[in-house]
C-alpha positions in Angstrom: -23.8 39.1 70.9 -23.0 42.5 72.5 -22.7 45.4 70.1 -20.3 48.0 71.6 -21.1 50.6 68.9 -24.8 50.7 69.8 -26.2 53.9 70.7 -28.3 54.3 73.8 -30.7 57.1 75.2 -28.9 59.5 77.6 -31.6 58.7 80.2 -30.3 55.1 80.7 -26.6 56.0 80.4 -26.3 56.9 84.2 -27.9 53.8 85.4 -25.8 51.5 82.9 -22.3 53.3 84.0 -23.1 54.3 87.8 -22.3 57.9 87.4 -24.8 60.8 87.8 -26.0 62.9 85.1 -24.1 65.9 86.3 -20.8 63.9 86.4 -21.5 62.4 83.0 -21.9 65.8 81.5 -18.7 67.1 83.3 -16.7 64.3 81.9 -18.2 64.8 78.2 -17.0 68.4 78.6 -13.6 67.4 79.8 -13.4 64.9 76.9 -13.1 61.8 79.2 -16.3 60.3 78.2 -17.4 59.8 74.5 -20.3 61.8 73.2 
């Protein structure tokens, strides 16, 4: 069963979502990606 509330390490996020770390931080700053 997939748990959507599971916390994953920041190092693994870009590989999972297909965005660069820079883009990820920008989206977090804009409020368009959850922290």
